[in-house]
TIVOFI-261819 format. One record per residue (C-alpha): z, y, x negated. Coordinates in nm, 3 decimals. Layout:
<pts>
<z=Z	y=Y	x=X> $
...
</pts>
This chain:
<pts>
<z=6.693	y=8.984	x=-8.266> $
<z=6.612	y=9.332	x=-8.401> $
<z=6.982	y=9.413	x=-8.430> $
<z=7.032	y=9.089	x=-8.627> $
<z=6.757	y=9.185	x=-8.871> $
<z=6.912	y=9.528	x=-8.920> $
<z=7.250	y=9.373	x=-8.999> $
<z=7.086	y=9.128	x=-9.240> $
<z=6.905	y=9.413	x=-9.411> $
<z=7.230	y=9.604	x=-9.452> $
<z=7.380	y=9.304	x=-9.631> $
<z=7.080	y=9.227	x=-9.848> $
<z=6.988	y=9.556	x=-10.008> $
<z=7.220	y=9.805	x=-10.178> $
<z=7.023	y=10.124	x=-10.121> $
<z=7.071	y=10.479	x=-9.993> $
<z=6.994	y=10.490	x=-9.623> $
<z=6.732	y=10.762	x=-9.664> $
<z=6.546	y=10.572	x=-9.932> $
<z=6.498	y=10.240	x=-9.756> $
<z=6.308	y=10.100	x=-9.460> $
<z=6.346	y=9.799	x=-9.242> $
<z=6.014	y=9.655	x=-9.361> $
<z=6.121	y=9.689	x=-9.727> $
<z=6.450	y=9.509	x=-9.659> $
<z=6.280	y=9.231	x=-9.467> $
<z=6.029	y=9.198	x=-9.749> $
<z=6.313	y=9.159	x=-10.001> $
<z=6.474	y=8.889	x=-9.787> $
<z=6.142	y=8.707	x=-9.749> $
<z=6.082	y=8.726	x=-10.124> $
<z=6.423	y=8.575	x=-10.190> $
<z=6.369	y=8.285	x=-9.950> $
<z=6.015	y=8.225	x=-10.081> $
<z=6.157	y=8.147	x=-10.425> $
<z=6.334	y=7.833	x=-10.297> $
<z=6.183	y=7.530	x=-10.467> $
<z=6.056	y=7.728	x=-10.766> $
<z=6.164	y=7.627	x=-11.118> $
<z=6.343	y=7.859	x=-11.357> $
<z=6.122	y=7.956	x=-11.651> $
<z=6.211	y=7.862	x=-12.008> $
<z=6.393	y=8.181	x=-12.103> $
<z=6.656	y=8.267	x=-12.362> $
<z=6.946	y=8.512	x=-12.320> $
<z=7.240	y=8.624	x=-12.532> $
<z=7.604	y=8.562	x=-12.441> $
<z=7.896	y=8.799	x=-12.506> $
<z=7.952	y=8.641	x=-12.850> $
<z=7.594	y=8.706	x=-12.956> $
<z=7.485	y=8.342	x=-12.924> $
<z=7.153	y=8.238	x=-12.773> $
<z=7.163	y=8.057	x=-12.439> $
<z=6.848	y=7.879	x=-12.325> $
<z=6.821	y=7.826	x=-11.951> $
<z=6.675	y=7.483	x=-12.017> $
<z=6.999	y=7.384	x=-12.194> $
<z=7.189	y=7.440	x=-11.868> $
<z=7.000	y=7.172	x=-11.680> $
<z=7.173	y=6.852	x=-11.581> $
<z=7.420	y=7.010	x=-11.341> $
<z=7.404	y=7.281	x=-11.073> $
<z=7.378	y=7.644	x=-11.178> $
<z=7.473	y=7.967	x=-11.000> $
<z=7.274	y=8.275	x=-11.101> $
<z=7.360	y=8.638	x=-11.024> $
<z=7.211	y=8.962	x=-11.157> $
<z=7.404	y=9.289	x=-11.189> $
<z=7.405	y=9.605	x=-11.399> $
<z=7.715	y=9.726	x=-11.576> $
<z=7.658	y=10.094	x=-11.499> $
<z=7.720	y=10.026	x=-11.129> $
<z=8.060	y=10.160	x=-11.026> $
<z=8.095	y=10.013	x=-10.679> $
<z=7.878	y=9.733	x=-10.542> $
<z=7.813	y=9.519	x=-10.853> $
<z=8.182	y=9.506	x=-10.946> $
<z=8.264	y=9.424	x=-10.584> $
<z=8.012	y=9.137	x=-10.581> $
<z=8.163	y=8.981	x=-10.893> $
<z=8.521	y=9.035	x=-10.775> $
<z=8.437	y=8.871	x=-10.440> $
<z=8.258	y=8.587	x=-10.616> $
<z=8.551	y=8.506	x=-10.847> $
<z=8.785	y=8.334	x=-10.594> $
<z=8.496	y=8.131	x=-10.454> $
<z=8.403	y=8.009	x=-10.804> $
<z=8.767	y=7.931	x=-10.874> $
<z=8.792	y=7.729	x=-10.550> $
<z=8.473	y=7.543	x=-10.640> $
<z=8.606	y=7.457	x=-10.985> $
<z=8.933	y=7.331	x=-10.837> $
<z=8.753	y=7.118	x=-10.578> $
<z=8.462	y=6.988	x=-10.784> $
<z=8.577	y=7.014	x=-11.146> $
<z=8.549	y=7.289	x=-11.405> $
<z=8.258	y=7.118	x=-11.579> $
<z=8.066	y=7.017	x=-11.267> $
<z=7.854	y=7.336	x=-11.255> $
<z=7.779	y=7.653	x=-11.453> $
<z=7.775	y=8.016	x=-11.343> $
<z=7.572	y=8.284	x=-11.520> $
<z=7.571	y=8.658	x=-11.454> $
<z=7.292	y=8.853	x=-11.623> $
<z=7.265	y=9.227	x=-11.678> $
<z=6.923	y=9.351	x=-11.565> $
<z=6.951	y=9.708	x=-11.705> $
<z=6.850	y=9.580	x=-12.047> $
<z=6.882	y=9.911	x=-12.234> $
<z=7.251	y=9.933	x=-12.148> $
<z=7.366	y=9.583	x=-12.052> $
<z=7.437	y=9.470	x=-12.408> $
<z=7.663	y=9.174	x=-12.495> $
<z=7.949	y=9.418	x=-12.558> $
<z=7.900	y=9.587	x=-12.221> $
<z=7.877	y=9.252	x=-12.043> $
<z=8.197	y=9.135	x=-12.212> $
<z=8.378	y=9.453	x=-12.108> $
<z=8.244	y=9.424	x=-11.754> $
<z=8.372	y=9.065	x=-11.724> $
<z=8.711	y=9.156	x=-11.870> $
<z=8.752	y=9.453	x=-11.635> $
<z=8.674	y=9.226	x=-11.338> $
<z=8.932	y=8.971	x=-11.456> $
<z=8.673	y=8.698	x=-11.510> $
<z=8.823	y=8.436	x=-11.741> $
<z=8.705	y=8.118	x=-11.571> $
<z=8.543	y=7.843	x=-11.780> $
<z=8.167	y=7.790	x=-11.766> $
<z=8.101	y=8.140	x=-11.635> $
<z=7.868	y=8.312	x=-11.881> $
<z=7.782	y=8.683	x=-11.889> $
<z=7.442	y=8.726	x=-12.050> $
<z=7.209	y=8.994	x=-12.182> $
<z=6.834	y=8.969	x=-12.236> $
<z=6.509	y=9.139	x=-12.321> $
<z=6.328	y=9.331	x=-12.050> $
<z=6.046	y=9.078	x=-12.019> $
<z=6.289	y=8.786	x=-11.987> $
<z=6.488	y=8.965	x=-11.716> $
<z=6.170	y=9.051	x=-11.526> $
<z=6.049	y=8.690	x=-11.543> $
<z=6.384	y=8.560	x=-11.420> $
<z=6.398	y=8.814	x=-11.136> $
<z=6.048	y=8.712	x=-11.031> $
<z=6.136	y=8.341	x=-11.043> $
<z=6.449	y=8.374	x=-10.827> $
<z=6.302	y=8.630	x=-10.585> $
<z=6.539	y=8.908	x=-10.690> $
<z=6.426	y=9.262	x=-10.601> $
<z=6.508	y=9.557	x=-10.830> $
<z=6.401	y=9.913	x=-10.745> $
<z=6.500	y=10.212	x=-10.964> $
<z=6.670	y=10.482	x=-10.758> $
<z=6.849	y=10.811	x=-10.817> $
<z=7.147	y=10.741	x=-11.038> $
<z=7.092	y=10.367	x=-11.068> $
<z=6.911	y=10.084	x=-10.895> $
<z=6.862	y=9.939	x=-10.549> $
<z=6.862	y=9.560	x=-10.563> $
<z=6.918	y=9.243	x=-10.367> $
<z=7.276	y=9.124	x=-10.331> $
<z=7.212	y=8.762	x=-10.413> $
<z=7.346	y=8.447	x=-10.576> $
<z=7.087	y=8.176	x=-10.642> $
<z=7.194	y=7.811	x=-10.636> $
<z=6.986	y=7.608	x=-10.882> $
<z=6.973	y=7.228	x=-10.878> $
<z=7.028	y=7.012	x=-11.189> $
<z=6.651	y=6.996	x=-11.246> $
<z=6.627	y=7.375	x=-11.265> $
<z=6.480	y=7.443	x=-10.920> $
<z=6.602	y=7.708	x=-10.677> $
<z=6.792	y=7.515	x=-10.411> $
<z=6.947	y=7.787	x=-10.193> $
<z=6.987	y=8.164	x=-10.179> $
<z=7.324	y=8.316	x=-10.087> $
<z=7.261	y=8.670	x=-9.966> $
<z=7.512	y=8.950	x=-9.923> $
<z=7.807	y=9.069	x=-10.127> $
<z=8.090	y=8.876	x=-9.957> $
<z=8.150	y=8.514	x=-10.056> $
<z=8.401	y=8.285	x=-9.888> $
<z=8.463	y=7.951	x=-10.057> $
<z=8.243	y=7.730	x=-9.832> $
<z=7.937	y=7.949	x=-9.892> $
<z=7.956	y=7.860	x=-10.260> $
<z=8.114	y=7.515	x=-10.250> $
<z=7.904	y=7.347	x=-9.980> $
<z=7.564	y=7.369	x=-10.156> $
<z=7.730	y=7.259	x=-10.482> $
<z=7.888	y=6.961	x=-10.300> $
<z=7.549	y=6.867	x=-10.161> $
<z=7.388	y=6.878	x=-10.506> $
<z=7.672	y=6.694	x=-10.678> $
<z=7.752	y=6.427	x=-10.420> $
<z=7.475	y=6.423	x=-10.162> $
<z=7.154	y=6.380	x=-10.359> $
<z=7.207	y=6.236	x=-10.705> $
<z=7.228	y=5.864	x=-10.636> $
<z=7.091	y=5.608	x=-10.393> $
<z=7.325	y=5.570	x=-10.099> $
<z=7.322	y=5.188	x=-10.125> $
<z=7.471	y=5.186	x=-10.475> $
<z=7.845	y=5.184	x=-10.550> $
<z=7.816	y=5.526	x=-10.717> $
<z=7.618	y=5.653	x=-10.419> $
<z=7.881	y=5.534	x=-10.172> $
<z=8.154	y=5.695	x=-10.385> $
<z=7.963	y=6.023	x=-10.389> $
<z=7.916	y=6.016	x=-10.011> $
<z=8.291	y=5.966	x=-9.968> $
<z=8.355	y=6.267	x=-10.193> $
<z=8.096	y=6.467	x=-10.000> $
<z=8.255	y=6.409	x=-9.660> $
<z=8.622	y=6.392	x=-9.760> $
<z=8.638	y=6.710	x=-9.971> $
<z=8.712	y=6.963	x=-9.697> $
<z=8.801	y=7.329	x=-9.666> $
<z=9.135	y=7.457	x=-9.538> $
<z=9.080	y=7.810	x=-9.399> $
<z=9.454	y=7.875	x=-9.397> $
<z=9.478	y=7.842	x=-9.776> $
<z=9.120	y=7.929	x=-9.867> $
<z=9.110	y=7.611	x=-10.078> $
<z=8.943	y=7.271	x=-10.072> $
<z=9.132	y=6.943	x=-10.078> $
<z=9.054	y=6.572	x=-10.059> $
<z=9.132	y=6.457	x=-9.705> $
<z=9.278	y=6.109	x=-9.747> $
<z=9.278	y=6.046	x=-9.374> $
<z=8.899	y=6.077	x=-9.372> $
<z=8.885	y=5.851	x=-9.678> $
<z=9.099	y=5.590	x=-9.502> $
<z=8.875	y=5.616	x=-9.195> $
<z=8.564	y=5.566	x=-9.410> $
<z=8.731	y=5.273	x=-9.588> $
<z=8.826	y=5.108	x=-9.257> $
<z=8.475	y=5.165	x=-9.126> $
<z=8.317	y=5.007	x=-9.434> $
<z=8.564	y=4.720	x=-9.417> $
<z=8.476	y=4.659	x=-9.053> $
<z=8.105	y=4.658	x=-9.134> $
<z=8.163	y=4.406	x=-9.413> $
<z=8.364	y=4.180	x=-9.182> $
<z=8.087	y=4.193	x=-8.921> $
<z=7.829	y=4.119	x=-9.191> $
<z=8.019	y=3.816	x=-9.323> $
<z=8.077	y=3.689	x=-8.968> $
<z=7.704	y=3.713	x=-8.893> $
<z=7.620	y=3.531	x=-9.218> $
<z=7.874	y=3.260	x=-9.134> $
<z=7.735	y=3.217	x=-8.782> $
<z=7.381	y=3.205	x=-8.915> $
<z=7.473	y=2.931	x=-9.162> $
<z=7.654	y=2.731	x=-8.894> $
<z=7.363	y=2.756	x=-8.650> $
<z=7.124	y=2.648	x=-8.925> $
<z=7.306	y=2.321	x=-9.002> $
<z=7.186	y=1.994	x=-8.849> $
<z=7.370	y=1.952	x=-8.526> $
<z=7.493	y=2.309	x=-8.544> $
<z=7.495	y=2.544	x=-8.251> $
<z=7.566	y=2.476	x=-7.889> $
<z=7.510	y=2.127	x=-7.733> $
<z=7.426	y=2.051	x=-7.373> $
</pts>
């Protein structure tokens, strides 16, 4: 158990070994998890074109939130570069417009719109609905507090949590993805759940359709991509058809047994 906590701490916090402690790392992890269920505050940031982006305007579909600083030369670029293929796979599987990703610079004196634009371009980020944002110090602090993101100034930069927060369409923290390595399922599965697993009542046509999408959109580890598994769809269709046939048979038998003279005779 203790070894597991040490490994988790190594993934969560990007800090010099001499400057950290196990209790501090565990505290950062606990803070991150404690934010689940909290709502994002009504904050405004600036995109790379200088336009205002209100967090409230992003509600209505899932949101992925990450914080970085552009002066980082190793870990922050690695996080974004590892995140890119997972976001691309999610957009291919779920649709480009089905969710939004925002990356916010937390070193507000340096992470200007120009710096954020250069950072995204250097990382090869050209995917739709992925916004790189800048903000005032107070706004960044409020956001970090809301999502349970830990930032500690250190020699030559910052120590901080390696974290992507999954936010539901109502603006609440739904799940925390900790660590700097992201395979496609880590990102896609919570988005699938939010898009197809919770939005509609299961006994509606739209709800049934969403459940089919939820269970039939599957990951192929050989390609690193998601695809719609038609064999599962056919199995679900046959299962539903069988249930309907049983239902109609029961209704028919009930009507027959309810008629005068219906049912068995001795």
